[in-house]
ROVOKOL-442535 format. One record per residue (C-alpha): residue in three letters; x, y, z; residue number from 1. Coordinates in steps of 0.02 Angstrom, whole numbers. Example, Ala and Ser with C-alpha at 12.3 -4.5 7.8 and 13.67 -1.06 7.14 Angstrom:
<nodes>
+-----+--------+--------+--------+-----+
|   r |      u |      v |      w |   k |
+-----+--------+--------+--------+-----+
| ALA |    615 |   -225 |    390 |   1 |
| SER |    684 |    -53 |    357 |   2 |
+-----+--------+--------+--------+-----+
</nodes>
This chain:
<nodes>
+-----+--------+--------+--------+-----+
|   r |      u |      v |      w |   k |
+-----+--------+--------+--------+-----+
| MET |  -9123 |   3151 |   7524 |   1 |
| LYS |  -9267 |   3045 |   7586 |   2 |
| LYS |  -9382 |   3195 |   7568 |   3 |
| VAL |  -9334 |   3218 |   7384 |   4 |
| LEU |  -9359 |   3033 |   7349 |   5 |
| LYS |  -9530 |   3039 |   7431 |   6 |
| ILE |  -9583 |   3187 |   7324 |   7 |
| LEU |  -9520 |   3098 |   7166 |   8 |
| LEU |  -9621 |   2942 |   7207 |   9 |
| ILE |  -9778 |   3047 |   7234 |  10 |
| VAL |  -9756 |   3130 |   7063 |  11 |
| VAL |  -9732 |   2961 |   6977 |  12 |
| PHE |  -9887 |   2892 |   7063 |  13 |
| ILE |  -9995 |   3040 |   7010 |  14 |
| ALA |  -9933 |   3024 |   6829 |  15 |
| ALA |  -9974 |   2837 |   6829 |  16 |
| VAL | -10150 |   2870 |   6894 |  17 |
| ILE | -10180 |   3002 |   6760 |  18 |
| GLY | -10117 |   2882 |   6625 |  19 |
| ILE | -10231 |   2742 |   6684 |  20 |
| ILE | -10381 |   2858 |   6688 |  21 |
| PHE | -10342 |   2922 |   6512 |  22 |
| TYR | -10319 |   2745 |   6443 |  23 |
| PHE | -10481 |   2674 |   6511 |  24 |
| GLY | -10575 |   2833 |   6467 |  25 |
| LYS | -10520 |   2819 |   6286 |  26 |
| LYS | -10560 |   2633 |   6282 |  27 |
| ASN | -10733 |   2664 |   6350 |  28 |
| SER | -10764 |   2801 |   6224 |  29 |
| GLN | -10717 |   2682 |   6084 |  30 |
| THR | -10824 |   2545 |   6157 |  31 |
| ASN | -10971 |   2663 |   6170 |  32 |
| GLU | -10959 |   2718 |   5987 |  33 |
| THR | -11123 |   2689 |   5894 |  34 |
| TYR | -11158 |   2661 |   5710 |  35 |
| ASP | -11307 |   2692 |   5599 |  36 |
| THR | -11366 |   2554 |   5485 |  37 |
| THR | -11442 |   2544 |   5313 |  38 |
| SER | -11516 |   2407 |   5205 |  39 |
| PRO | -11479 |   2349 |   5028 |  40 |
| PHE | -11601 |   2413 |   4898 |  41 |
| MET | -11662 |   2365 |   4725 |  42 |
| GLY | -11618 |   2473 |   4576 |  43 |
| ASN | -11534 |   2492 |   4408 |  44 |
| ILE | -11348 |   2522 |   4385 |  45 |
| GLU | -11245 |   2574 |   4234 |  46 |
| VAL | -11059 |   2584 |   4200 |  47 |
| LYS | -11016 |   2721 |   4076 |  48 |
| ALA | -10865 |   2770 |   3974 |  49 |
| VAL | -10849 |   2957 |   3945 |  50 |
| ALA | -10774 |   3041 |   3792 |  51 |
| THR | -10741 |   3226 |   3766 |  52 |
| GLY | -10739 |   3307 |   3595 |  53 |
| GLU | -10843 |   3411 |   3476 |  54 |
| VAL | -10985 |   3401 |   3352 |  55 |
| LYS | -10940 |   3440 |   3173 |  56 |
| PRO | -11012 |   3412 |   2998 |  57 |
| LEU | -10996 |   3236 |   2930 |  58 |
| GLU | -10913 |   3308 |   2775 |  59 |
| THR | -10834 |   3478 |   2749 |  60 |
| ILE | -10796 |   3542 |   2573 |  61 |
| GLU | -10669 |   3675 |   2526 |  62 |
| ILE | -10711 |   3777 |   2372 |  63 |
| LYS | -10556 |   3820 |   2269 |  64 |
| PRO | -10534 |   3903 |   2097 |  65 |
| ASN | -10471 |   3819 |   1940 |  66 |
| ILE | -10391 |   3981 |   1882 |  67 |
| SER | -10288 |   4114 |   1970 |  68 |
| GLY | -10355 |   4289 |   1984 |  69 |
| VAL | -10426 |   4427 |   2093 |  70 |
| ILE | -10589 |   4415 |   2192 |  71 |
| LYS | -10711 |   4523 |   2095 |  72 |
| SER | -10867 |   4489 |   2199 |  73 |
| ILE | -10924 |   4377 |   2342 |  74 |
| ASN | -11104 |   4326 |   2317 |  75 |
| VAL | -11141 |   4231 |   2479 |  76 |
| SER | -11114 |   4257 |   2665 |  77 |
| GLU | -11064 |   4145 |   2809 |  78 |
| GLY | -11211 |   4049 |   2880 |  79 |
| GLN | -11307 |   4058 |   2716 |  80 |
| TYR | -11382 |   3899 |   2644 |  81 |
| VAL | -11341 |   3877 |   2458 |  82 |
| GLU | -11396 |   3754 |   2325 |  83 |
| LYS | -11280 |   3655 |   2213 |  84 |
| GLY | -11226 |   3762 |   2064 |  85 |
| GLN | -11259 |   3928 |   2152 |  86 |
| LEU | -11131 |   4065 |   2120 |  87 |
| ILE | -11011 |   4085 |   2267 |  88 |
| VAL | -10874 |   4200 |   2203 |  89 |
| GLU | -10833 |   4285 |   2039 |  90 |
| LEU | -10651 |   4311 |   1989 |  91 |
| LYS | -10565 |   4436 |   1878 |  92 |
| VAL | -10415 |   4367 |   1787 |  93 |
| VAL | -10255 |   4469 |   1791 |  94 |
| PRO | -10174 |   4438 |   1621 |  95 |
| ASN | -10003 |   4359 |   1620 |  96 |
| VAL |  -9890 |   4455 |   1500 |  97 |
| GLN |  -9798 |   4300 |   1441 |  98 |
| SER |  -9960 |   4206 |   1411 |  99 |
| LEU | -10032 |   4354 |   1316 | 100 |
| ASN |  -9876 |   4370 |   1207 | 101 |
| ALA |  -9878 |   4184 |   1169 | 102 |
| ALA | -10063 |   4191 |   1125 | 103 |
| GLN | -10036 |   4343 |   1014 | 104 |
| GLN |  -9893 |   4258 |    923 | 105 |
| ALA | -10004 |   4106 |    894 | 106 |
| ILE | -10135 |   4221 |    816 | 107 |
| ASN | -10007 |   4302 |    703 | 108 |
| ALA |  -9941 |   4134 |    645 | 109 |
| ALA | -10119 |   4071 |    616 | 110 |
| LYS | -10159 |   4225 |    510 | 111 |
| ILE | -10007 |   4195 |    400 | 112 |
| THR | -10061 |   4014 |    376 | 113 |
| VAL | -10238 |   4068 |    331 | 114 |
| ASP | -10173 |   4191 |    201 | 115 |
| GLN | -10062 |   4058 |    124 | 116 |
| GLU | -10199 |   3927 |    119 | 117 |
| GLN | -10324 |   4052 |     49 | 118 |
| ARG | -10209 |   4094 |    -97 | 119 |
| ASN | -10176 |   3910 |   -126 | 120 |
| PHE | -10361 |   3871 |   -124 | 121 |
| ASN | -10401 |   4014 |   -245 | 122 |
| ARG | -10268 |   3953 |   -367 | 123 |
| THR | -10326 |   3773 |   -353 | 124 |
| SER | -10507 |   3824 |   -376 | 125 |
| THR | -10467 |   3919 |   -537 | 126 |
| LEU | -10369 |   3774 |   -611 | 127 |
| TYR | -10505 |   3651 |   -559 | 128 |
| HIS | -10642 |   3749 |   -646 | 129 |
| GLN | -10531 |   3761 |   -801 | 130 |
| GLY | -10521 |   3572 |   -801 | 131 |
| VAL | -10335 |   3568 |   -767 | 132 |
| LEU | -10342 |   3490 |   -592 | 133 |
| PRO | -10450 |   3347 |   -529 | 134 |
| LYS | -10586 |   3372 |   -398 | 135 |
| ALA | -10482 |   3283 |   -266 | 136 |
| ASP | -10352 |   3422 |   -271 | 137 |
| TYR | -10491 |   3551 |   -255 | 138 |
| ASP | -10566 |   3462 |   -103 | 139 |
| ASN | -10396 |   3446 |    -17 | 140 |
| ALA | -10357 |   3631 |    -41 | 141 |
| ASN | -10529 |   3679 |     24 | 142 |
| ALA | -10510 |   3569 |    179 | 143 |
| THR | -10337 |   3637 |    217 | 144 |
| TYR | -10401 |   3816 |    201 | 145 |
| LYS | -10546 |   3783 |    321 | 146 |
| SER | -10429 |   3698 |    445 | 147 |
| ALA | -10317 |   3852 |    445 | 148 |
| GLN | -10469 |   3961 |    481 | 149 |
| GLN | -10515 |   3850 |    630 | 150 |
| GLN | -10339 |   3860 |    698 | 151 |
| LEU | -10347 |   4050 |    688 | 152 |
| LYS | -10513 |   4049 |    783 | 153 |
| ALA | -10439 |   3935 |    916 | 154 |
| ALA | -10288 |   4049 |    936 | 155 |
| GLN | -10403 |   4199 |    956 | 156 |
| ASN | -10503 |   4105 |   1090 | 157 |
| ASP | -10343 |   4061 |   1182 | 158 |
| TYR | -10296 |   4244 |   1183 | 159 |
| LYS | -10468 |   4287 |   1254 | 160 |
| VAL | -10446 |   4157 |   1392 | 161 |
| ALA | -10272 |   4223 |   1435 | 162 |
| GLN | -10342 |   4399 |   1441 | 163 |
| THR | -10507 |   4373 |   1534 | 164 |
| GLY | -10511 |   4191 |   1588 | 165 |
| VAL | -10669 |   4164 |   1485 | 166 |
| ALA | -10683 |   4086 |   1312 | 167 |
| PRO | -10808 |   4169 |   1195 | 168 |
| GLY | -10978 |   4084 |   1203 | 169 |
| LEU | -10935 |   3991 |   1364 | 170 |
| GLU | -10969 |   4130 |   1488 | 171 |
| ALA | -11100 |   4024 |   1580 | 172 |
| PHE | -10968 |   3890 |   1613 | 173 |
| ALA | -10823 |   4007 |   1644 | 174 |
| THR | -10699 |   3957 |   1779 | 175 |
| THR | -10703 |   4136 |   1842 | 176 |
| ARG | -10876 |   4095 |   1910 | 177 |
| ILE | -10845 |   3986 |   2062 | 178 |
| LEU | -11001 |   3883 |   2097 | 179 |
| ALA | -11057 |   3777 |   2244 | 180 |
| THR | -11014 |   3596 |   2211 | 181 |
| THR | -11151 |   3534 |   2329 | 182 |
| SER | -11296 |   3599 |   2431 | 183 |
| GLY | -11258 |   3654 |   2608 | 184 |
| MET | -11215 |   3797 |   2725 | 185 |
| ILE | -11070 |   3917 |   2703 | 186 |
| LEU | -10963 |   3896 |   2859 | 187 |
| ASP | -10818 |   4011 |   2819 | 188 |
| ILE | -10762 |   4136 |   2686 | 189 |
| PRO | -10577 |   4170 |   2719 | 190 |
| VAL | -10555 |   4291 |   2572 | 191 |
| GLU | -10612 |   4468 |   2532 | 192 |
| VAL | -10647 |   4564 |   2374 | 193 |
| GLY | -10481 |   4615 |   2295 | 194 |
| ASN | -10382 |   4467 |   2364 | 195 |
| MET | -10272 |   4369 |   2245 | 196 |
| VAL | -10314 |   4183 |   2237 | 197 |
| GLN | -10210 |   4038 |   2173 | 198 |
| GLU | -10281 |   3902 |   2064 | 199 |
| ILE | -10276 |   3720 |   2118 | 200 |
| ASN | -10161 |   3613 |   2013 | 201 |
| ASN | -10028 |   3478 |   2025 | 202 |
| PHE |  -9905 |   3600 |   2103 | 203 |
| SER | -10019 |   3699 |   2218 | 204 |
| THR | -10159 |   3659 |   2340 | 205 |
| GLY | -10243 |   3820 |   2287 | 206 |
| THR | -10328 |   3956 |   2389 | 207 |
| THR | -10483 |   3909 |   2488 | 208 |
| ILE | -10620 |   4030 |   2438 | 209 |
| ALA | -10757 |   3958 |   2549 | 210 |
| THR | -10790 |   3811 |   2664 | 211 |
| MET | -10962 |   3731 |   2662 | 212 |
| ALA | -11049 |   3579 |   2734 | 213 |
| ASP | -11216 |   3495 |   2753 | 214 |
| VAL | -11256 |   3541 |   2934 | 215 |
| LYS | -11402 |   3419 |   2934 | 216 |
| LYS | -11274 |   3279 |   2944 | 217 |
| MET | -11165 |   3299 |   3099 | 218 |
| ILE | -11042 |   3184 |   3185 | 219 |
| PHE | -10969 |   3176 |   3359 | 220 |
| GLU | -10780 |   3162 |   3363 | 221 |
| GLY | -10699 |   3134 |   3531 | 222 |
| LYS | -10564 |   3047 |   3629 | 223 |
| VAL | -10578 |   2911 |   3760 | 224 |
| ASP | -10446 |   2848 |   3880 | 225 |
| GLU | -10360 |   2682 |   3851 | 226 |
| ALA | -10436 |   2613 |   4011 | 227 |
| GLU | -10609 |   2631 |   3933 | 228 |
| VAL | -10580 |   2597 |   3748 | 229 |
| GLY | -10575 |   2409 |   3770 | 230 |
| LYS | -10757 |   2414 |   3828 | 231 |
| LEU | -10818 |   2499 |   3669 | 232 |
| LYS | -10885 |   2416 |   3513 | 233 |
| GLU | -10945 |   2486 |   3348 | 234 |
| GLY | -11134 |   2497 |   3344 | 235 |
| MET | -11151 |   2550 |   3526 | 236 |
| LYS | -11274 |   2690 |   3565 | 237 |
| ILE | -11197 |   2851 |   3631 | 238 |
| ASN | -11283 |   2993 |   3723 | 239 |
| VAL | -11206 |   3159 |   3669 | 240 |
| SER | -11222 |   3313 |   3779 | 241 |
| ILE | -11182 |   3482 |   3702 | 242 |
| GLY | -11129 |   3622 |   3818 | 243 |
| ALA | -11219 |   3755 |   3717 | 244 |
| ILE | -11384 |   3659 |   3725 | 245 |
| PRO | -11415 |   3617 |   3910 | 246 |
| ASN | -11538 |   3486 |   3971 | 247 |
| LYS | -11537 |   3398 |   3804 | 248 |
| THR | -11450 |   3240 |   3743 | 249 |
| PHE | -11433 |   3176 |   3566 | 250 |
| VAL | -11420 |   2995 |   3516 | 251 |
| ALA | -11270 |   2942 |   3411 | 252 |
| ILE | -11211 |   2772 |   3350 | 253 |
| LEU | -11027 |   2730 |   3371 | 254 |
| ASP | -10956 |   2684 |   3200 | 255 |
| PHE | -10768 |   2713 |   3219 | 256 |
| ILE | -10638 |   2672 |   3352 | 257 |
| SER | -10460 |   2719 |   3309 | 258 |
| PRO | -10342 |   2570 |   3302 | 259 |
| GLN | -10200 |   2680 |   3365 | 260 |
| GLY | -10191 |   2786 |   3521 | 261 |
| VAL | -10107 |   2954 |   3544 | 262 |
| ALA | -10013 |   2999 |   3702 | 263 |
| SER | -10055 |   3167 |   3780 | 264 |
| ASN |  -9992 |   3225 |   3950 | 265 |
| GLY |  -9946 |   3047 |   3994 | 266 |
| VAL | -10117 |   2977 |   3950 | 267 |
| VAL | -10151 |   2873 |   3794 | 268 |
| GLN | -10315 |   2916 |   3710 | 269 |
| PHE | -10408 |   2843 |   3561 | 270 |
| GLU | -10517 |   2939 |   3439 | 271 |
| ILE | -10698 |   2886 |   3414 | 272 |
| LYS | -10830 |   2946 |   3291 | 273 |
| ALA | -11019 |   2932 |   3296 | 274 |
| PRO | -11150 |   3009 |   3178 | 275 |
| VAL | -11274 |   3112 |   3281 | 276 |
| GLN | -11462 |   3095 |   3261 | 277 |
| LEU | -11524 |   3275 |   3252 | 278 |
| ASP | -11697 |   3348 |   3277 | 279 |
| SER | -11783 |   3498 |   3201 | 280 |
| ASP | -11793 |   3593 |   3366 | 281 |
| ASN | -11608 |   3627 |   3387 | 282 |
| PHE | -11481 |   3700 |   3267 | 283 |
| ILE | -11311 |   3622 |   3295 | 284 |
| ARG | -11166 |   3735 |   3248 | 285 |
| ALA | -11005 |   3660 |   3184 | 286 |
| GLY | -10873 |   3648 |   3319 | 287 |
| TYR | -10987 |   3641 |   3473 | 288 |
| SER | -10893 |   3559 |   3617 | 289 |
| ALA | -10979 |   3402 |   3678 | 290 |
| ASN | -10966 |   3254 |   3796 | 291 |
| ALA | -11023 |   3079 |   3756 | 292 |
| GLU | -11073 |   2940 |   3874 | 293 |
| VAL | -11070 |   2758 |   3821 | 294 |
| VAL | -11155 |   2628 |   3930 | 295 |
| THR | -11030 |   2485 |   3932 | 296 |
| GLN | -11116 |   2380 |   4066 | 297 |
| GLU | -11286 |   2384 |   4147 | 298 |
| ALA | -11395 |   2283 |   4265 | 299 |
| LYS | -11579 |   2314 |   4298 | 300 |
| ASN | -11681 |   2280 |   4455 | 301 |
| VAL | -11535 |   2210 |   4554 | 302 |
| LEU | -11483 |   2219 |   4736 | 303 |
| LEU | -11370 |   2369 |   4772 | 304 |
| VAL | -11272 |   2442 |   4916 | 305 |
| LYS | -11166 |   2597 |   4935 | 306 |
| SER | -10986 |   2567 |   4884 | 307 |
| ALA | -10929 |   2660 |   5041 | 308 |
| HIS | -11013 |   2529 |   5152 | 309 |
| VAL | -10907 |   2387 |   5082 | 310 |
| ARG | -10740 |   2339 |   5160 | 311 |
| TYR | -10602 |   2223 |   5098 | 312 |
| ASP | -10496 |   2102 |   5197 | 313 |
| GLU | -10310 |   2070 |   5177 | 314 |
| ASN | -10348 |   1955 |   5030 | 315 |
| SER | -10454 |   2090 |   4944 | 316 |
| LYS | -10614 |   1994 |   4977 | 317 |
| PRO | -10764 |   2110 |   4998 | 318 |
| TYR | -10872 |   2105 |   5154 | 319 |
| VAL | -10994 |   2207 |   5256 | 320 |
| GLU | -11035 |   2205 |   5439 | 321 |
| LEU | -11215 |   2156 |   5479 | 322 |
| LEU | -11311 |   2198 |   5635 | 323 |
| LYS | -11327 |   2035 |   5732 | 324 |
| SER | -11415 |   2095 |   5890 | 325 |
| GLY | -11445 |   2242 |   6004 | 326 |
| THR | -11455 |   2426 |   5969 | 327 |
| GLY | -11351 |   2581 |   6003 | 328 |
| GLN | -11200 |   2548 |   6114 | 329 |
| ASP | -11258 |   2368 |   6140 | 330 |
| ALA | -11264 |   2329 |   5954 | 331 |
| LYS | -11161 |   2180 |   5897 | 332 |
| TYR | -11103 |   2156 |   5717 | 333 |
| GLU | -11035 |   2010 |   5618 | 334 |
| LYS | -10929 |   2006 |   5461 | 335 |
| LYS | -11020 |   1943 |   5306 | 336 |
| TYR | -10926 |   1907 |   5145 | 337 |
| ILE | -11019 |   1953 |   4986 | 338 |
| THR | -11001 |   1933 |   4798 | 339 |
| LEU | -11002 |   2096 |   4700 | 340 |
| GLY | -11049 |   2138 |   4521 | 341 |
| ILE | -11030 |   2301 |   4428 | 342 |
| THR | -11008 |   2471 |   4509 | 343 |
| ASP | -11035 |   2649 |   4451 | 344 |
| GLY | -10922 |   2720 |   4586 | 345 |
| VAL | -11067 |   2763 |   4703 | 346 |
| ASN | -11168 |   2603 |   4711 | 347 |
| VAL | -11113 |   2423 |   4685 | 348 |
| GLN | -11212 |   2270 |   4634 | 349 |
| VAL | -11223 |   2128 |   4761 | 350 |
| LYS | -11237 |   1959 |   4675 | 351 |
| SER | -11243 |   1853 |   4833 | 352 |
| GLY | -11225 |   1862 |   5021 | 353 |
| LEU | -11359 |   1991 |   5063 | 354 |
| ASN | -11546 |   2019 |   5057 | 355 |
| LYS | -11654 |   2174 |   5075 | 356 |
| ALA | -11691 |   2140 |   5258 | 357 |
| ASP | -11509 |   2145 |   5312 | 358 |
| LYS | -11445 |   2291 |   5417 | 359 |
| ILE | -11274 |   2352 |   5360 | 360 |
| LYS | -11157 |   2453 |   5470 | 361 |
| ILE | -11123 |   2626 |   5402 | 362 |
| TRP | -10940 |   2659 |   5436 | 363 |
| ASN | -10948 |   2845 |   5401 | 364 |
| THR | -11102 |   2916 |   5486 | 365 |
| ASP | -11097 |   3069 |   5372 | 366 |
| LEU | -11149 |   2957 |   5228 | 367 |
| ASN | -11311 |   2925 |   5321 | 368 |
| LYS | -11364 |   3104 |   5284 | 369 |
| THR | -11351 |   3080 |   5096 | 370 |
| ASP | -11423 |   2905 |   5073 | 371 |
| LYS | -11540 |   2898 |   4925 | 372 |
| LYS | -11725 |   2893 |   4953 | 373 |
| GLY | -11784 |   2714 |   4952 | 374 |
| GLU | -11648 |   2646 |   5067 | 375 |
| ASN | -11701 |   2582 |   5237 | 376 |
| GLN | -11613 |   2662 |   5385 | 377 |
| ASP | -11620 |   2636 |   5572 | 378 |
+-----+--------+--------+--------+-----+
</nodes>
């Protein structure tokens, strides 16, 4: 029994020795940990709000017919620039049987009226020249006869319109000739020759024959998160980057911020619009995807440090640790509270508490490998 107890005590002693060695070894390794240092540096800093969206024409126009019919010819192509008044599409009217019958009946009735008024005028004219009737009766009969002739002509024109869509003598202004209402580029032609098209009226929105726009006037339309929208103001300059045109930014001026947000995937976003200032070197196609950056805050030639080098105490007050004395394992640091300004997520402005000569502890030594040129390092 004594032998077993002796062995047990020896095992406990050995375990205690190993534990003590491990504890002090770990403590010494922590004590011997060294840190690199870096210094604050002067520079410029910007805080940006980012919006995603697309570039589209400032105004898009849909060309629609004023009369129903069949596409007879398409005289332009997508991507073509056209002038105001240029022929876009020509229609062929398909006669409506009821309209034709009504127009024909109107002609027949007008012919009967003309025959009646002609006989009446001839009778009145004979009596007038015999001195039986006064001139006033003659003039009235003549006017009534001419009016009946005009009504017949109008009925015949109505029949022509019902049949062909074109009134005699007005071919140049015929509604079957669909003209460009403004100068611009043809973006889309959703119809083909032979398609039926519906006129635009109070009961129908009509068939879109072509879509056109002035591509020299483009606008950025995008969405920005609610966390950023409060920083935006109309009149701010925006830098627009278009994915299809790399290494190039376009200036735009913010002129619209939606007063109402739209929730999407749990995030509320607000629409913004900004006319884009184009140049002659790049052709911007409608619908290009784009990103826009808006500088909401900036500071120039100010003292900066890396955001990763700043720590916060239990009261959320920012501080850094400054090298007080010594080097390497003998280095001693002291906590220094600082006042911060704006941050871009990488660097942060230091308003007070530091100067360029200070040596700041780098908590993560890997950051030392990526410090920007211009920072002082030990």
